[in-house]
VEXBALO-989694 format. One record per atom (N, C-alpha, C, O, CB): y, z, x; residue in one letter. Coordinates in pm, whole numbers, always signed. Atoms other than C-alpha are relative to their C-alpha. Glycine has a CB too. Example, Ala and Ser with C-alpha at 12.3 -4.5 7.8 and 13.67 -1.06 7.14 Angstrom:
BEGIN
-119,+0,+89,a
-450,+780,+1230,a
+120,+0,+90,a
+118,+66,+194,a
+3,+125,-99,a
-119,-6,-82,s
-106,+714,+1367,s
+109,+73,-77,s
+220,+90,-26,s
+46,-142,+41,s
END
This chain:
BEGIN
-119,+76,+21,x
-1487,+339,+720,x
-38,-140,+83,x
-78,-130,+199,x
+143,+87,+57,x
+10,+119,-70,x
-1524,-32,+820,x
+114,-115,-1,x
+184,-128,-101,x
-116,-53,-45,x
-94,+103,-12,x
-1302,-322,+929,x
-14,-91,-127,x
+82,-150,-178,x
-21,-77,+132,x
+2,+104,+117,x
-1458,-522,+637,x
+76,+79,-134,x
+126,+12,-225,x
-176,-48,-38,x
-67,-75,+125,x
-1315,-258,+379,x
+139,-40,+3,x
+199,-92,-91,x
-9,+166,+5,x
-146,+22,-3,x
-978,-290,+512,x
+48,-145,-33,x
+142,-175,-106,x
+50,+38,+136,x
-13,+150,+36,x
-1005,-672,+516,x
+15,-16,-148,x
+115,-66,-200,x
-126,-84,+47,x
+29,+29,+126,x
-1129,-670,+176,x
+135,+54,-101,x
+183,-15,-191,x
-147,+71,-30,x
-103,-68,+99,x
-852,-437,+6,x
+142,-35,+53,x
+238,-29,-24,x
-18,+170,-7,x
-139,-9,-65,x
-556,-501,+254,x
+23,-152,+53,x
+116,-159,+133,x
+8,+121,+132,x
-24,+122,-53,x
-561,-871,+337,x
+133,-51,-24,x
+174,-120,+69,x
-90,-87,-45,x
-135,+45,+21,x
-215,-954,+200,x
+102,+100,+83,x
+211,+60,+125,x
+30,-2,-162,x
-91,-90,-99,x
-66,-643,+397,x
-35,-66,+146,x
+52,-97,+228,x
-45,+183,-6,x
+23,+30,-154,x
-246,-754,+713,x
+54,-149,+17,x
+78,-181,+134,x
-174,+14,+48,x
-70,+134,-7,x
-104,-1117,+654,x
+149,+5,-4,x
+218,-95,+20,x
-43,-84,-113,x
-150,-24,+10,x
+244,-969,+610,x
+68,-58,-120,x
+188,-85,-119,x
+70,-55,+119,x
-50,+52,+137,x
+287,-1099,+252,x
+20,+104,-107,x
+72,+84,-217,x
-98,-101,-56,x
+0,-116,+110,x
+252,-752,+85,x
+31,+119,+99,x
-15,+122,+213,x
-158,+21,-95,x
-55,-121,-95,x
+413,-423,+231,x
-114,+97,+8,x
-140,+153,+115,x
+143,+82,-62,x
+95,-103,-27,x
+131,-199,+150,x
-120,+5,-98,x
-110,-50,-207,x
+71,+129,+0,x
+117,-7,+85,x
-215,-122,+3,x
-67,+118,+14,x
-65,+176,+122,x
-90,-102,+21,x
+77,-95,+10,x
-430,+144,-105,x
-149,-13,+12,x
-206,-96,-59,x
+31,+48,-100,x
+147,+19,+5,x
-798,+193,-8,x
-71,+138,+13,x
-51,+215,+107,x
-48,-99,+116,x
+91,-116,+18,x
-1047,+469,-118,x
-121,-19,+58,x
-191,-113,+22,x
-23,+32,-133,x
+126,+15,-80,x
-1332,+515,+110,x
-66,+136,-3,x
-8,+242,-26,x
+27,-48,+151,x
+95,-113,-37,x
-1618,+748,+168,x
+25,+18,+160,x
+44,-71,+243,x
-168,-39,-39,x
-17,-37,-145,x
-1583,+948,+491,x
-131,+95,+49,x
-215,+141,-28,x
+149,+85,+19,x
+109,-83,-39,x
-1821,+1142,+710,x
+70,+121,+81,x
+40,+159,+194,x
-111,-87,+88,x
-85,-114,-46,x
-1576,+1425,+760,x
+139,-28,+51,x
+183,-139,+80,x
-69,+67,+105,x
-170,+23,-28,x
-1209,+1478,+845,x
-8,-39,+155,x
+63,-133,+192,x
+115,+165,-29,x
-7,+28,-140,x
-1281,+1469,+1222,x
-19,-159,+34,x
+55,-223,+109,x
-110,+88,+71,x
+31,+134,-2,x
-1439,+1129,+1191,x
+109,-92,-71,x
+131,-206,-28,x
-134,-15,-62,x
-113,+77,+63,x
-1161,+1002,+967,x
+124,-9,+93,x
+175,-119,+116,x
+43,+68,-136,x
-109,-29,-107,x
-886,+1117,+1213,x
-16,-107,+103,x
+71,-190,+132,x
-15,+150,+71,x
+26,+78,-132,x
-1060,+942,+1507,x
+19,-151,-51,x
+84,-235,+11,x
-165,+30,+72,x
+12,+146,+50,x
-1111,+623,+1298,x
+157,-51,-25,x
+195,-164,+6,x
-99,-8,-151,x
-139,+52,+32,x
-734,+617,+1182,x
+61,-16,+144,x
+117,-124,+167,x
+93,+108,-100,x
-46,-1,-148,x
-630,+682,+1559,x
-34,-135,+40,x
+58,-213,+65,x
-73,+113,+98,x
+33,+117,-47,x
-830,+391,+1656,x
+52,-118,-59,x
+88,-210,+14,x
-121,-5,+0,x
-43,+120,+59,x
-724,+144,+1403,x
+165,-2,+22,x
+213,-114,+38,x
-48,-4,-161,x
-129,+1,-11,x
-350,+241,+1437,x
+36,-51,+150,x
+133,-125,+171,x
+52,+137,-36,x
-13,+42,-157,x
-381,+191,+1837,x
+0,-168,-8,x
+76,-243,+53,x
-149,+65,+107,x
+13,+149,+6,x
-492,-161,+1736,x
+97,-79,-81,x
+113,-200,-64,x
-128,-34,-49,x
-82,+75,+104,x
-248,-245,+1462,x
+138,+40,+7,x
+219,-37,-45,x
-50,+21,-142,x
-150,-44,-1,x
+87,-49,+1526,x
+63,-115,+78,x
+171,-157,+35,x
+30,+156,+76,x
-72,+91,-81,x
+174,-307,+1784,x
+46,-127,-86,x
+141,-198,-54,x
-90,-42,+121,x
-15,+122,+106,x
+161,-574,+1487,x
+65,+46,-113,x
+81,-29,-210,x
-137,-65,-49,x
-99,-36,+111,x
+365,-376,+1262,x
-73,+55,-142,x
-21,+55,-253,x
+92,-138,-33,x
+70,-70,+104,x
+85,-204,+1051,x
-25,+129,+41,x
-41,+147,+162,x
-122,-62,-40,x
+19,-120,+4,x
+33,+154,+999,x
-115,+37,-88,x
-134,-36,-185,x
+113,+56,-32,x
+100,-54,+105,x
-265,+350,+827,x
+19,+149,+20,x
+16,+206,+129,x
-164,-49,+22,x
+0,-153,+25,x
-225,+714,+692,x
-59,+28,-107,x
-48,-41,-208,x
+123,+65,-9,x
+60,-59,+104,x
-427,+928,+492,x
+84,+64,-100,x
+146,+165,-67,x
-84,+86,+46,x
-79,-78,+95,x
-254,+1025,+182,x
-70,+120,-67,x
-1,+218,-96,x
+46,-91,-105,x
+75,-108,+60,x
-529,+1254,+29,x
-144,-13,+45,x
-204,-120,+46,x
+12,-1,-154,x
+129,-8,-41,x
-862,+1382,+155,x
-81,+105,-87,x
-52,+224,-86,x
-1,+33,+144,x
+70,-99,+80,x
-1101,+1540,-77,x
-153,-7,+9,x
-200,-117,-22,x
+42,-14,-143,x
+133,-4,-22,x
-1459,+1616,-16,x
-34,-112,+103,x
+24,-120,+211,x
-74,-10,-130,x
+6,+100,-80,x
-1601,+1311,+126,x
+45,-129,-21,x
-33,-224,-12,x
-101,-8,+26,x
-56,+98,+66,x
-1358,+1067,+7,x
+156,+15,+49,x
+218,+121,+44,x
-30,+14,-158,x
-136,-2,-49,x
-1013,+962,+153,x
+73,-112,-80,x
+15,-215,-115,x
+6,-22,+160,x
-105,+108,+51,x
-710,+768,-2,x
+89,-45,+113,x
+168,+38,+159,x
+95,+60,-119,x
-51,+42,-111,x
-573,+565,+268,x
+127,-87,-38,x
+115,-157,-139,x
-105,-69,+79,x
-123,+82,+22,x
-214,+391,+272,x
+10,-83,+122,x
+39,-40,+233,x
+132,+87,-24,x
-25,+107,-123,x
-206,+66,+483,x
+123,-64,-32,x
+140,-117,-142,x
-117,-118,+20,x
-125,+38,+36,x
+149,-35,+525,x
+47,-70,+120,x
-14,-81,+226,x
+88,+115,-45,x
-86,+73,-111,x
+413,-230,+723,x
+143,+87,-14,x
+217,+78,-112,x
+22,-188,-34,x
-115,-115,+3,x
+693,+42,+801,x
+134,-95,+7,x
+236,-47,-45,x
-10,+123,+149,x
-133,+86,-14,x
+967,-246,+871,x
+23,-58,-148,x
+132,-40,-201,x
-16,-134,+123,x
+6,+64,+159,x
+903,-424,+510,x
+19,+128,-88,x
+102,+120,-179,x
-165,-83,-45,x
-14,-120,+73,x
+878,-78,+363,x
+141,+52,-3,x
+198,+88,-106,x
-89,+101,+54,x
-147,-48,-22,x
+1222,+23,+509,x
+92,-88,-98,x
+170,-35,-176,x
+50,-22,+168,x
-73,+107,+85,x
+1374,-286,+335,x
+1,+54,-145,x
+101,+91,-206,x
-75,-151,+6,x
+13,-49,+143,x
+1237,-185,+0,x
+62,+134,-37,x
+131,+152,-137,x
-143,+10,-33,x
-52,-129,+47,x
+1317,+176,+13,x
+154,-1,+26,x
+215,+91,-29,x
-73,+125,+75,x
-148,-4,+11,x
+1695,+90,+105,x
+52,-57,-114,x
+169,-30,-143,x
+61,-63,+105,x
-52,+69,+127,x
+1732,-114,-210,x
+46,+140,-92,x
-19,+243,-109,x
-135,-108,-84,x
-59,-116,+80,x
+1965,+109,-430,x
-66,+45,-109,x
-77,+165,-132,x
+123,-27,-46,x
+80,-38,+120,x
+1763,+86,-747,x
-113,+95,+39,x
-130,+207,-10,x
-60,-128,-71,x
+118,-67,-43,x
+1450,+185,-564,x
+42,+151,+51,x
-24,+247,+9,x
-72,-90,+119,x
-24,-115,-41,x
+1623,+471,-386,x
+37,+108,-101,x
+14,+228,-86,x
+88,-17,+88,x
-66,-77,+111,x
+1788,+597,-705,x
-144,+55,-69,x
-159,+175,-94,x
+111,-106,-111,x
+132,-47,+73,x
+1424,+613,-872,x
-70,+96,+88,x
-127,+195,+43,x
-102,-122,-34,x
+95,-103,-90,x
+1265,+780,-561,x
+90,+145,+9,x
+36,+256,+17,x
-32,-72,+180,x
-51,-130,-5,x
+1545,+1033,-549,x
-29,+97,-133,x
-36,+220,-126,x
+149,-17,+22,x
+27,-61,+136,x
+1476,+1130,-916,x
-147,+64,+7,x
-178,+160,-63,x
+11,-116,-122,x
+138,-54,-11,x
+1106,+1188,-810,x
-10,+88,+137,x
-120,+96,+192,x
-109,-125,+0,x
+28,-96,-116,x
+1174,+1432,-507,x
+9,-61,+127,x
-34,+5,+221,x
-133,+59,-7,x
-1,+54,-133,x
+1233,+1200,-221,x
+143,+15,+53,x
+170,-37,+162,x
-49,-149,+1,x
-144,-39,-53,x
+1603,+1314,-176,x
-8,+59,+126,x
-85,+154,+135,x
+75,+98,-89,x
-9,-60,-133,x
+1665,+1399,+181,x
-124,-55,+98,x
-138,-12,+212,x
-4,+166,-17,x
+107,+63,-89,x
+1360,+1199,+319,x
+96,-122,+80,x
+152,-215,+22,x
-148,-68,-103,x
-123,+101,-75,x
+1581,+996,+586,x
-85,-119,+54,x
-33,-230,+48,x
+97,+83,+150,x
+66,+98,-59,x
+1308,+790,+750,x
-117,-51,-77,x
-157,+16,-173,x
-35,+42,+122,x
+111,+66,+75,x
+1020,+560,+630,x
-128,+112,+24,x
-208,+137,-66,x
-34,-170,+66,x
+103,-99,-24,x
+783,+828,+801,x
+12,+122,-101,x
-88,+169,-155,x
+10,+49,+147,x
-33,-118,+83,x
+951,+1114,+596,x
-29,-50,-162,x
-71,+25,-251,x
+169,+50,+29,x
+36,+40,+136,x
+914,+899,+286,x
-141,-3,-42,x
-184,+43,-148,x
+49,-124,-21,x
+143,-1,+17,x
+550,+827,+336,x
-65,+136,+0,x
-172,+149,-59,x
-59,-80,+104,x
+59,-136,-14,x
+481,+1199,+409,x
+13,+65,-135,x
-76,+132,-188,x
+73,+86,+112,x
-11,-50,+121,x
+650,+1281,+92,x
-73,-51,-111,x
-93,+19,-211,x
+113,-3,-26,x
+100,+76,+90,x
+437,+1036,-99,x
-126,+77,+1,x
-176,+122,-102,x
-30,-151,+48,x
+115,-68,-7,x
+141,+1196,+38,x
-11,+139,-56,x
-112,+183,-111,x
-31,+2,+123,x
-13,-140,+67,x
+258,+1541,-65,x
+5,-19,-155,x
-35,+74,-225,x
+139,+79,+49,x
-8,+27,+156,x
+310,+1396,-423,x
-143,-41,-38,x
-193,+9,-139,x
+112,-125,-43,x
+146,+34,+32,x
-43,+1240,-422,x
-86,+129,+7,x
-175,+147,-76,x
-58,-111,+105,x
+86,-112,-24,x
-192,+1562,-302,x
+25,+112,-124,x
-63,+164,-192,x
+35,+60,+152,x
-45,-120,+75,x
+7,+1814,-510,x
+28,-8,-159,x
+29,+88,-236,x
+124,+42,+65,x
-25,+16,+147,x
+85,+1643,-849,x
-140,-14,-81,x
-240,-65,-32,x
+94,-133,-25,x
+134,+3,+92,x
-181,+1674,-1141,x
-25,-152,-41,x
-137,-197,-63,x
+19,+98,-149,x
+16,+143,+35,x
-103,+1305,-1226,x
+55,-83,+120,x
+142,-40,+196,x
+77,-37,-139,x
-29,+82,-119,x
-77,+1013,-975,x
+134,-43,-20,x
+183,-82,-126,x
-96,-120,+21,x
-147,+42,-4,x
+270,+939,-860,x
+45,-144,-21,x
+68,-220,+74,x
+51,+36,+126,x
-36,+146,-1,x
+364,+615,-1009,x
+111,-74,+64,x
+121,-196,+52,x
+14,-29,-113,x
-99,+65,-68,x
+659,+550,-808,x
-80,-69,+130,x
-20,-145,+205,x
+122,+106,+38,x
+76,+51,-108,x
+374,+461,-552,x
-1,-137,+2,x
-34,-195,+105,x
-129,+45,+0,x
-32,+137,+9,x
+441,+114,-678,x
+96,-74,+92,x
+83,-183,+147,x
+43,-17,-118,x
-100,+39,-103,x
+735,+85,-479,x
-53,-11,+159,x
-10,-99,+234,x
+116,+108,-9,x
+52,-9,-103,x
+537,+177,-177,x
-104,-124,+26,x
-143,-151,+140,x
-49,+127,+2,x
+94,+102,-4,x
+304,-108,-241,x
+79,-142,-22,x
+17,-249,-23,x
-112,+29,-109,x
-87,+131,-5,x
+593,-373,-275,x
+22,-30,-132,x
+96,-127,-148,x
-64,-125,+72,x
-16,+56,+127,x
+581,-395,-654,x
+140,-5,-49,x
+207,+92,-12,x
-79,+69,-90,x
-113,+22,+35,x
+892,-504,-808,x
+66,+124,-66,x
-4,+176,-152,x
-4,-110,-74,x
-87,-114,+53,x
+1161,-211,-905,x
-21,-7,-142,x
-73,+91,-196,x
+157,-10,+36,x
+8,+11,+154,x
+1167,-334,-1274,x
-124,+26,-50,x
-145,+83,-157,x
+36,-129,-51,x
+150,-25,+73,x
+795,-330,-1307,x
-48,+151,+19,x
-127,+206,-57,x
-127,-105,+73,x
+54,-145,-8,x
+751,+24,-1169,x
+80,+76,-98,x
+31,+170,-159,x
+12,+69,+150,x
-74,-74,+85,x
+1029,+134,-1370,x
-60,-32,-155,x
-76,+60,-236,x
+158,-37,+24,x
+50,+5,+130,x
+891,-23,-1684,x
-147,+64,-11,x
-180,+103,-123,x
+3,-147,-46,x
+103,-62,+15,x
+558,+117,-1616,x
+6,+155,-8,x
-79,+214,-74,x
-72,-44,+92,x
-28,-135,+26,x
+691,+474,-1585,x
+51,+39,-139,x
+11,+132,-208,x
+93,+41,+94,x
-52,-16,+136,x
+902,+427,-1893,x
-79,-14,-116,x
-58,+45,-222,x
+95,-82,-17,x
+74,+26,+123,x
+645,+297,-2107,x
-149,+57,-3,x
-237,+30,-85,x
-3,-152,-21,x
+125,-61,-6,x
+363,+517,-1974,x
-124,-103,+17,x
-234,-82,-35,x
-14,+84,-125,x
+112,+103,-24,x
+156,+205,-1861,x
-21,-88,-123,x
-104,-178,-114,x
-139,+72,+34,x
+38,+84,+127,x
+157,+46,-2214,x
+122,-98,-13,x
+236,-79,+29,x
-22,+99,-148,x
-105,+99,+26,x
+330,-270,-2328,x
+45,-100,+110,x
+156,-151,+103,x
+113,+72,-39,x
-38,+77,-95,x
+324,-475,-2020,x
-14,-141,-42,x
-107,-172,-116,x
-69,+31,+114,x
+15,+134,+25,x
+376,-834,-2048,x
-102,-86,+52,x
-127,-197,+7,x
+100,-49,+28,x
+130,+52,-66,x
+83,-912,-1824,x
-62,+108,+86,x
+5,+208,+112,x
+27,-127,+92,x
+46,-94,-111,x
-142,-723,-1585,x
-83,-83,+102,x
-153,-176,+62,x
-91,+123,-60,x
+63,+79,-119,x
-281,-856,-1245,x
-11,+115,+96,x
-67,+218,+57,x
+95,-134,+64,x
-19,-89,-95,x
-220,-662,-915,x
+55,+126,-52,x
+8,+238,-30,x
+77,-54,+96,x
-69,-126,+55,x
+23,-443,-1102,x
+19,-54,-148,x
-2,-171,-180,x
+156,+47,+85,x
-50,+29,+130,x
+136,-423,-1469,x
+146,-59,+14,x
+230,-2,+84,x
-4,+130,-89,x
-123,+68,-16,x
+430,-667,-1509,x
+84,+27,-135,x
+34,+11,-247,x
-27,-157,+29,x
-105,-26,+126,x
+736,-576,-1752,x
+119,-86,+17,x
+206,-93,-70,x
+56,+160,-10,x
-133,+85,+0,x
+994,-818,-1615,x
-38,-145,+38,x
-73,-222,-52,x
+115,+59,+111,x
+12,+154,-20,x
+947,-1156,-1436,x
-146,-39,+20,x
-200,-19,+129,x
+86,-51,+127,x
+140,+25,+9,x
+596,-1277,-1528,x
-26,-125,+84,x
-132,-133,+145,x
-46,-17,-146,x
+47,+125,-80,x
+617,-1627,-1357,x
+5,+43,+154,x
-79,-2,+232,x
+103,-139,-30,x
-9,-48,-133,x
+720,-1461,-1033,x
-113,+79,+34,x
-154,+84,+150,x
+119,+74,+22,x
+125,-96,-34,x
+426,-1220,-1061,x
-125,-74,+27,x
-210,-49,+113,x
-33,+101,-119,x
+123,+90,+3,x
+181,-1490,-1133,x
-8,-75,+125,x
-118,-100,+174,x
+0,-99,-120,x
+5,+64,-125,x
+288,-1672,-822,x
-44,+86,+113,x
-113,+41,+205,x
+127,-54,+30,x
+23,-105,-91,x
+261,-1356,-626,x
-145,+23,+3,x
-206,+14,+109,x
+76,+125,-35,x
+139,-25,+14,x
-89,-1275,-761,x
-80,-102,+60,x
-175,-73,+132,x
-37,+14,-135,x
+92,+107,-56,x
-221,-1627,-675,x
+1,-3,+152,x
-98,-33,+218,x
+43,-141,-52,x
+3,+9,-158,x
-86,-1599,-306,x
-96,+116,+55,x
-171,+99,+151,x
+160,+19,+68,x
+78,-102,-44,x
-248,-1250,-283,x
-144,-33,-3,x
-223,-7,+88,x
+26,+116,-73,x
+155,+27,+19,x
-579,-1371,-421,x
-43,-110,+94,x
-158,-105,+137,x
-37,-46,-153,x
+37,+104,-96,x
-576,-1689,-193,x
+4,+65,+126,x
-87,+31,+201,x
+89,-123,-2,x
+2,-74,-152,x
-492,-1465,+128,x
-130,+76,-1,x
-200,+71,+101,x
+136,+116,+31,x
+125,-76,-8,x
-789,-1238,+24,x
-126,-75,+37,x
-214,-41,+117,x
-24,+61,-127,x
+120,+99,+2,x
-1026,-1527,-17,x
-14,-62,+144,x
-122,-91,+194,x
+24,-123,-115,x
+9,+75,-139,x
-929,-1681,+324,x
-32,+96,+107,x
-97,+64,+207,x
+135,-74,+40,x
+34,-111,-90,x
-944,-1346,+495,x
-150,+26,-7,x
-221,+24,+93,x
+80,+130,-36,x
+162,-1,-6,x
-1303,-1294,+364,x
-67,-86,+58,x
-166,-40,+115,x
-60,-6,-109,x
+48,+97,-65,x
-1398,-1613,+497,x
-3,+15,+139,x
-101,+6,+212,x
+58,-101,-31,x
-30,-6,-162,x
-1253,-1567,+828,x
-76,+107,+50,x
-150,+90,+147,x
+157,+26,+44,x
+103,-109,-38,x
-1420,-1222,+849,x
-142,-44,+21,x
-201,-22,+127,x
-6,+105,-106,x
+133,+48,-12,x
-1744,-1372,+790,x
-33,-103,+114,x
-144,-110,+168,x
-34,-57,-127,x
+8,+96,-103,x
-1689,-1643,+1036,x
+30,+88,+143,x
+44,+17,+242,x
+111,-126,-31,x
-18,-91,-105,x
-1633,-1354,+1301,x
+126,+43,+56,x
+135,+99,+165,x
-62,-44,+91,x
-144,-54,-35,x
-1253,-1289,+1305,x
+11,+144,-22,x
-29,+196,-126,x
+112,-67,-86,x
+11,-128,-13,x
-1194,-943,+1403,x
+133,+66,-93,x
+227,-10,-116,x
-4,+33,+162,x
-123,-69,+56,x
-933,-695,+1214,x
+129,-24,+83,x
+235,-46,+23,x
-26,+154,-7,x
-121,+27,-77,x
-688,-742,+1500,x
+36,-136,-3,x
+155,-163,-10,x
-11,+39,+136,x
-39,+132,+1,x
-708,-1110,+1500,x
+68,-38,-133,x
+164,-115,-134,x
-117,-84,+28,x
-50,+26,+130,x
-641,-1119,+1123,x
+123,+71,-46,x
+176,+55,-156,x
-99,+26,-87,x
-132,-79,+39,x
-344,-881,+1142,x
+112,-86,+71,x
+117,-106,+193,x
+1,+172,+59,x
-113,+79,-46,x
-41,-1089,+1178,x
+119,+78,+53,x
+163,+168,-19,x
+45,-84,-110,x
-94,-82,-61,x
+227,-950,+1404,x
+136,-47,-49,x
+170,-165,-40,x
-13,-1,+152,x
-130,+45,+63,x
+575,-940,+1237,x
+100,+81,+58,x
+218,+66,+26,x
+6,+11,-154,x
END
């Protein structure tokens, strides 16, 4: 796992304009992954970013890179909370509890837990639309499938794309992961 992979997949989260991102990466064993996550968290937690493995299988890991404070705001939304309660998150009191429950759902369910969209900062209406329509009939597809406010989603997608382009350029110019992570 390299800084470049995180910057490529997580630039909007590192910049503080998106609550979370998923990264699938090849690993050289669990011990190596744990050490790498510990090192990255030592560097980024003070800036408000956490990295957690949601699932490890053979030589691959699914990582969740997120901003706990921003995630807390999303998870406190009544509509989001109601949806999460229906998917088994009732009783998960803290953000850490919710992320741990998400990791359990990713590992234990036969299908991918679509409520993960809330953890990535997708609008509740779009997550609900995706679940209710089984991923079909979206008004638009971009970073996520849009079922509600297309105009807002288009603006958001453009911001994410621009951020990713700027971060890729800055990384090539020698900026480190730490320097590219905005403290919020």
